[in-house]
C-alpha positions as CSV (number, residue, x, y, z in Angstrom):
1,M,74.3,36.3,-41.3
2,K,73.8,35.2,-37.7
3,R,75.6,36.5,-34.4
4,G,78.7,35.9,-33.7
5,T,80.1,35.1,-37.3
6,R,83.6,35.9,-38.3
7,I,83.9,38.3,-40.6
8,P,87.5,37.8,-42.3
9,I,89.9,41.3,-42.8
10,F,92.6,40.5,-45.6
11,N,96.1,42.2,-46.5
12,R,95.1,43.0,-50.0
13,C,92.4,42.7,-52.6
14,T,93.3,41.0,-56.0
15,I,90.6,42.1,-57.6
16,S,92.1,44.1,-60.2
17,S,89.5,46.6,-60.5
18,F,85.2,47.3,-60.0
19,Q,84.9,48.2,-63.5
20,N,83.5,44.5,-63.8
21,L,80.6,45.5,-60.5
22,K,79.0,48.0,-63.9
23,P,76.4,45.5,-65.2
24,L,75.2,45.8,-61.7
25,L,74.2,49.1,-62.0
26,S,71.0,48.5,-63.6
27,L,69.8,46.1,-60.8
28,S,67.4,46.9,-58.1
29,P,68.7,48.1,-54.6
30,R,68.4,44.8,-53.3
31,S,69.9,42.6,-56.1
32,Y,72.4,45.3,-56.4
33,L,73.3,44.9,-52.5
34,S,73.1,41.1,-53.1
35,T,75.2,40.5,-55.3
36,L,78.2,42.5,-54.2
37,L,77.9,40.3,-50.9
38,S,78.3,37.4,-53.2
39,L,81.7,38.0,-54.2
40,Q,83.4,34.7,-53.1
41,S,86.3,35.0,-50.7
42,E,88.6,32.9,-52.8
43,D,88.7,36.3,-54.9
44,L,90.5,37.6,-52.2
45,D,93.5,36.2,-50.3
46,Q,96.1,36.4,-46.9
47,F,93.5,37.3,-44.4
48,S,95.0,38.8,-41.3
49,G,92.5,38.4,-38.8
50,V,89.0,37.8,-37.4
51,I,86.4,40.2,-36.2
52,Q,83.1,39.3,-34.7
53,D,79.7,40.5,-36.3
54,N,78.5,42.2,-33.1
55,D,81.8,44.1,-32.3
56,L,81.6,45.6,-35.9
57,L,80.5,49.2,-34.3
58,K,82.1,48.2,-30.9
59,R,84.4,51.4,-30.1
60,A,87.9,51.9,-28.8
61,P,88.8,53.4,-25.5
62,N,89.8,56.5,-27.3
63,G,85.8,56.3,-28.6
64,N,87.1,55.7,-32.0
65,L,85.1,52.6,-33.8
66,L,87.5,49.7,-33.1
67,V,87.4,48.0,-36.2
68,L,88.4,51.7,-37.5
69,D,91.7,52.0,-34.9
70,H,92.6,48.7,-35.9
71,I,92.9,49.6,-39.8
72,D,94.5,52.5,-38.5
73,R,97.3,51.1,-36.3
74,G,98.2,48.8,-39.3
75,A,96.6,45.9,-37.3
76,M,94.5,44.8,-40.5
77,E,93.6,46.2,-43.7
78,P,90.1,46.6,-45.3
79,N,88.8,45.1,-48.3
80,A,85.1,46.5,-49.8
81,R,83.0,44.2,-48.3
82,L,84.3,45.5,-44.9
83,Y,83.2,48.4,-45.6
84,V,79.7,47.4,-47.2
85,K,79.3,45.5,-43.9
86,L,79.7,48.3,-41.8
87,F,77.0,50.9,-43.5
88,K,74.7,47.7,-44.2
89,K,74.9,47.6,-39.9
90,C,74.2,51.2,-39.5
91,T,71.6,51.7,-41.7
92,Y,69.6,48.8,-40.0
93,Q,70.6,49.6,-36.5
94,G,69.9,53.9,-37.3
95,K,73.7,54.5,-35.9
96,M,74.2,57.8,-38.2
97,K,77.1,59.0,-35.4
98,E,79.1,55.6,-36.0
99,G,78.0,56.0,-39.8
100,K,79.7,59.3,-40.3
101,K,82.8,58.0,-38.7
102,I,82.8,55.4,-41.2
103,H,81.8,57.7,-43.9
104,T,84.9,59.8,-43.9
105,H,87.4,56.6,-43.2
106,F,85.9,55.5,-46.3
107,L,86.7,58.2,-48.2
108,A,90.0,58.0,-47.1
109,S,90.4,55.0,-48.5
110,R,91.5,53.3,-52.0
111,F,87.5,52.4,-52.4
112,Q,86.7,55.6,-52.5
113,H,85.6,55.4,-56.0
114,Y,83.2,52.6,-55.7
115,V,79.8,53.8,-56.7
116,V,78.4,50.6,-54.9
117,I,79.4,52.0,-51.6
118,R,78.9,55.1,-52.4
119,N,74.9,54.4,-52.9
120,M,75.0,52.6,-49.6
121,I,76.1,56.0,-47.7
122,I,73.4,57.9,-49.4
123,N,70.7,55.1,-48.6
124,M,72.6,55.4,-44.7
125,Y,71.9,59.0,-44.3
126,A,68.5,59.0,-45.6
127,K,67.4,56.1,-43.6
128,C,68.6,58.0,-40.4
129,G,66.5,60.9,-41.4
130,D,69.4,63.5,-42.7
131,M,68.4,64.3,-46.2
132,E,71.1,67.3,-45.8
133,L,73.6,64.5,-45.6
134,A,72.4,62.7,-47.9
135,R,72.2,64.9,-50.6
136,R,76.1,66.1,-49.8
137,A,76.9,62.3,-49.8
138,F,75.0,62.1,-53.7
139,D,76.7,65.6,-54.6
140,E,80.4,64.3,-53.6
141,M,80.2,61.2,-56.3
142,T,82.0,61.9,-59.7
143,E,80.3,59.0,-61.3
144,R,76.3,57.9,-60.4
145,D,73.7,55.9,-61.5
146,M,70.1,55.0,-61.3
147,V,70.5,53.4,-57.9
148,S,72.3,56.4,-56.6
149,Y,69.1,58.7,-57.9
150,T,66.4,56.2,-56.5
151,M,68.2,55.9,-52.6
152,L,67.8,59.9,-52.8
153,I,64.7,60.4,-54.2
154,T,63.4,57.4,-52.4
155,G,64.8,59.2,-49.3
156,Y,63.1,62.8,-50.1
157,S,60.0,61.2,-50.7
158,Q,59.7,59.5,-47.1
159,S,60.9,62.8,-45.4
160,N,57.6,64.3,-47.2
161,E,60.4,66.8,-49.3
162,F,58.0,66.2,-52.6
163,K,59.4,69.0,-54.3
164,E,63.3,67.9,-54.1
165,S,62.2,64.5,-54.5
166,L,60.4,65.6,-58.1
167,W,63.3,67.9,-59.5
168,L,65.6,65.0,-58.9
169,Y,63.7,62.6,-60.9
170,L,63.3,65.2,-63.8
171,D,67.1,65.2,-63.0
172,M,67.5,61.9,-63.4
173,V,65.2,61.2,-66.4
174,T,67.0,64.1,-68.1
175,M,70.2,62.5,-67.9
176,G,68.9,59.3,-70.0
177,L,68.6,57.2,-66.6
178,Q,65.6,54.9,-66.9
179,P,63.8,54.5,-63.3
180,N,63.2,51.2,-62.0
181,E,59.8,50.6,-59.9
182,F,60.9,52.0,-56.9
183,T,62.4,55.2,-58.3
184,F,58.5,55.3,-60.2
185,G,56.9,54.9,-56.7
186,S,58.8,57.1,-54.7
187,A,58.1,60.0,-57.8
188,L,54.6,59.1,-57.5
189,K,54.1,59.6,-54.3
190,S,56.0,62.6,-54.1
191,A,53.2,63.9,-57.1
192,G,50.3,63.1,-55.0
193,G,52.1,64.6,-52.0
194,M,51.8,68.1,-53.6
195,Q,48.6,67.3,-55.0
196,N,50.4,67.7,-58.6
197,D,47.9,66.0,-61.1
198,A,50.5,67.3,-63.9
199,M,53.4,66.0,-63.0
200,G,51.5,62.6,-61.9
201,R,50.7,62.1,-65.3
202,G,54.0,63.2,-66.7
203,I,55.4,60.2,-64.6
204,H,52.5,57.9,-65.5
205,G,53.2,58.2,-69.0
206,T,56.9,57.4,-68.7
207,C,55.9,54.0,-66.5
208,V,53.8,53.4,-69.9
209,K,56.8,54.1,-71.8
210,C,59.1,52.2,-69.5
211,G,57.2,49.0,-69.7
212,Y,56.0,49.7,-66.0
213,E,52.1,50.3,-66.4
214,E,51.1,46.2,-65.1
215,N,53.5,46.2,-62.2
216,L,51.8,46.0,-59.2
217,Y,54.1,47.9,-57.2
218,V,54.0,51.2,-59.6
219,A,50.0,50.7,-60.6
220,S,49.4,50.9,-56.9
221,A,51.7,54.0,-56.4
222,L,49.4,55.0,-59.8
223,V,46.2,54.5,-57.6
224,A,47.2,56.5,-54.7
225,M,48.6,59.3,-56.8
226,Y,45.2,59.8,-58.4
227,A,43.4,59.5,-55.7
228,R,45.7,62.2,-53.4
229,C,45.5,64.5,-56.3
230,N,41.6,64.1,-56.0
231,R,41.2,62.1,-59.4
232,M,38.8,59.6,-58.2
233,A,38.0,58.1,-61.6
234,E,41.3,57.8,-63.1
235,A,42.2,56.5,-60.0
236,E,39.4,53.5,-60.1
237,V,40.2,53.4,-63.7
238,I,43.7,52.2,-62.8
239,F,42.5,50.3,-59.7
240,D,40.0,48.1,-61.9
241,G,42.6,47.2,-64.5
242,L,44.7,45.2,-61.7
243,K,45.2,42.0,-62.4
244,S,45.4,41.4,-58.8
245,K,45.1,44.0,-55.8
246,N,47.2,44.4,-52.1
247,E,47.0,47.0,-49.4
248,V,48.6,49.9,-51.3
249,S,46.1,49.7,-53.8
250,W,42.9,49.4,-51.8
251,N,44.5,51.8,-49.4
252,G,45.1,54.5,-52.0
253,L,41.2,54.4,-53.2
254,I,39.7,53.7,-49.5
255,A,42.0,56.8,-48.6
256,G,41.0,58.9,-51.4
257,Y,37.2,58.4,-50.2
258,A,37.7,58.8,-47.1
259,R,39.3,62.2,-47.7
260,K,36.3,63.1,-49.3
261,E,34.0,62.2,-46.4
262,D,32.3,59.2,-48.8
263,G,31.7,56.9,-45.9
264,H,29.1,55.3,-48.0
265,T,31.8,54.1,-51.1
266,V,34.5,53.2,-48.0
267,K,32.0,51.1,-46.8
268,Q,31.3,49.2,-50.0
269,L,35.2,49.0,-50.6
270,F,35.6,47.4,-47.5
271,S,33.0,45.0,-48.2
272,E,34.6,44.2,-51.5
273,M,38.0,44.0,-49.4
274,K,36.4,41.3,-47.1
275,Q,35.1,39.2,-50.1
276,G,38.3,38.9,-51.8
277,D,39.8,38.1,-48.8
278,M,42.0,41.2,-48.5
279,M,40.7,41.9,-44.6
280,K,39.4,39.1,-42.4
281,L,37.5,40.7,-39.5
282,G,39.6,41.2,-36.5
283,E,42.5,41.3,-38.1
284,P,44.7,44.1,-38.1
285,V,45.4,44.6,-41.9
286,I,42.8,47.5,-41.9
287,A,45.8,49.7,-40.3
288,F,47.2,50.8,-43.8
289,V,43.7,53.0,-44.1
290,G,44.9,54.7,-41.2
291,N,44.2,58.0,-39.5
292,T,42.3,59.6,-42.3
293,L,39.3,57.0,-41.9
294,L,39.4,57.2,-38.0
295,D,39.0,61.1,-38.5
296,M,35.7,60.5,-41.1
297,Y,34.4,58.2,-38.7
298,G,34.8,60.2,-35.5
299,K,33.3,63.3,-37.6
300,A,30.2,61.4,-39.3
301,G,29.6,60.2,-35.7
302,S,29.8,56.5,-36.4
303,I,31.9,56.0,-32.4
304,K,31.4,52.2,-33.0
305,D,33.3,52.2,-36.6
306,A,36.0,54.6,-35.6
307,K,36.8,52.4,-32.1
308,K,37.2,49.5,-34.3
309,V,39.4,51.1,-36.8
310,F,41.3,52.3,-34.0
311,N,41.7,49.0,-32.4
312,R,42.9,47.4,-35.8
313,L,45.3,49.8,-36.4
314,V,49.3,47.7,-36.7
315,R,51.0,51.0,-35.6
316,K,49.7,53.8,-33.8
317,D,51.3,56.9,-33.5
318,I,50.2,60.3,-31.8
319,V,48.1,61.4,-34.5
320,S,45.6,57.9,-33.8
321,W,45.7,58.7,-30.1
322,N,44.5,62.3,-30.5
323,S,41.9,61.5,-33.2
324,M,40.0,58.3,-31.0
325,L,40.9,61.2,-28.0
326,T,38.6,63.5,-30.2
327,V,35.9,61.5,-31.3
328,Y,35.3,60.6,-27.8
329,A,35.7,64.4,-26.5
330,H,33.1,65.7,-28.9
331,H,30.7,63.2,-28.2
332,G,30.5,63.5,-24.0
333,L,32.5,60.3,-23.7
334,G,34.6,61.7,-20.6
335,Q,35.7,58.4,-18.7
336,E,36.2,56.7,-22.3
337,A,38.6,59.5,-23.1
338,V,40.5,59.4,-19.5
339,D,41.0,55.7,-20.0
340,L,42.2,55.9,-23.8
341,F,44.5,58.6,-22.4
342,E,45.8,56.8,-20.0
343,E,46.5,53.4,-21.6
344,M,48.7,55.8,-24.1
345,R,50.9,56.6,-21.6
346,A,50.7,53.0,-20.6
347,A,51.9,52.0,-23.9
348,G,54.7,54.6,-23.7
349,F,53.5,57.5,-25.7
350,Q,54.3,60.6,-24.8
351,P,51.4,63.0,-24.9
352,N,51.0,67.0,-26.8
353,E,49.7,70.1,-26.4
354,I,46.9,68.8,-28.7
355,T,46.7,65.4,-26.3
356,F,46.0,67.5,-23.4
357,L,43.5,69.6,-25.5
358,C,41.4,66.4,-26.3
359,V,41.5,65.5,-22.8
360,L,41.1,68.2,-21.0
361,N,37.7,69.0,-23.6
362,A,36.6,65.4,-22.5
363,C,36.8,66.1,-18.5
364,S,34.9,69.7,-19.6
365,H,31.9,67.9,-21.2
366,A,31.7,65.3,-18.8
367,G,32.5,67.8,-15.6
368,F,35.2,66.0,-14.5
369,L,36.7,68.8,-12.9
370,D,39.3,67.1,-10.4
371,K,40.9,65.0,-13.3
372,G,40.8,68.1,-15.7
373,F,42.9,69.9,-13.1
374,Y,45.0,67.0,-12.7
375,Y,45.5,67.1,-16.5
376,F,46.2,70.0,-16.7
377,D,49.5,70.4,-14.0
378,M,50.6,67.0,-15.6
379,M,51.8,69.2,-19.0
380,R,54.2,70.5,-16.8
381,K,55.9,67.1,-16.3
382,Y,56.0,67.0,-20.0
383,K,57.6,69.9,-20.5
384,L,54.8,71.4,-22.1
385,K,53.1,75.3,-22.0
386,P,50.0,75.5,-21.7
387,D,48.7,78.1,-24.5
388,I,45.2,79.8,-24.4
389,T,43.2,77.5,-25.8
390,H,43.8,75.2,-22.8
391,Y,42.9,77.9,-20.4
392,V,39.8,78.2,-21.8
393,I,39.0,74.5,-21.4
394,I,39.5,75.0,-17.6
395,I,37.5,78.1,-17.1
396,D,34.7,76.8,-18.8
397,L,35.4,73.4,-16.7
398,L,35.0,75.7,-13.3
399,G,31.8,77.7,-15.2
400,R,30.1,74.3,-15.4
401,A,30.9,73.4,-12.6
402,G,29.1,76.7,-11.0
403,Q,32.8,77.6,-9.2
404,L,32.4,81.1,-11.1
405,D,34.6,83.0,-8.5
406,R,37.2,80.3,-8.7
407,A,37.2,80.6,-12.4
408,E,38.1,84.4,-12.1
409,R,40.7,83.8,-9.6
410,F,42.0,81.5,-12.1
411,I,41.9,83.9,-14.9
412,R,43.7,86.5,-12.8
413,A,46.1,84.1,-11.9
414,M,46.9,83.2,-15.6
415,P,50.8,84.2,-16.8
416,I,49.3,85.3,-19.7
417,V,47.4,88.1,-20.6
418,P,43.5,86.6,-21.1
419,T,42.4,87.2,-24.3
420,A,38.5,87.6,-25.8
421,A,38.1,83.9,-25.6
422,V,38.4,83.8,-21.8
423,W,36.4,86.3,-21.0
424,K,33.7,84.8,-23.4
425,A,34.6,81.4,-21.6
426,L,33.6,82.8,-18.4
427,L,30.1,84.8,-19.5
428,G,29.0,82.1,-21.1
429,A,29.1,80.0,-17.7
């Protein structure tokens, strides 16, 4: 729906009951929502007003949402499609505060028993990262379907709450509800995250029983699960049996060998990817291999390959930057580390304690005394408190510069009690 589209608000709903929507429960979440939104306006009548699409989350002077304020004052009466639109907008925009208000309002409406909308509430909280509220919304439901369970299982999996995800999966299967591809994908990710290959094998068996063994999405999740559990033989069997391969399946296998620091196999797989047109030289699709591969190349001393991986990452997070900084620091490339640190700051990333540890270490190895103190003092700007490791690096920096008296004065002025590591650094200098 385009920006500025007007959403009709109707006086009453002529649909006698949402019982007709029960066949939707076996659909995927995407089809589920699409079908709900396809309800035709002729099924509803006597619209009493309009509201701009971009004003749906606009606030009234009293702090309430304007649309809810109109409903409460009797200026308009809601329908199910309006709640769908509101929850969808809150989910995509990450507006959990507004979503809570709409949730409260929805529970007091005549639509509160609609399972379709209840599932959207679970999804909203999960996507906004509040699994406690997502679980509460799930527990409050008197009727649940496959989508209800899948929304919550996926939310737990994406939040790395793997144990909760797997318990819920088992509960769902026990209830006699058949998982879909999204359920299996999230459950397999959770089994891999816990490195529970026994649980993973059980899920694998259910996938076969339900006819999903040839589904690319599920098969790719199986590859990743077995690789996470260090079952590379099983991962390869499933990978080799795929009729077509996607980024997720390549990711699972390559990351598995990268974690084992098997550089030879990793390079071989990359060569196969190039031949299969999954990765063209210079394109950023290599990003899905992520920080595991970057760390592996760094430890192996292959700085050029590590830099290539870093440059092709589609999404760099603080771990990516820290990993590359560590590579430079360990190999004495102080100027490269300093330049990368400034590039990171310019890109809007906020350094953490580990970031400063990396750049200080690089300054120490390169003999950048003034820059070392400059970055040490910068920690206060980011409201970070240096720990003993940061102080040890500064002492090492002063020692390498031959300023032993200054190093001793620095130790005496430390706000924390010097440890054996501090005196060892001074003696080493």
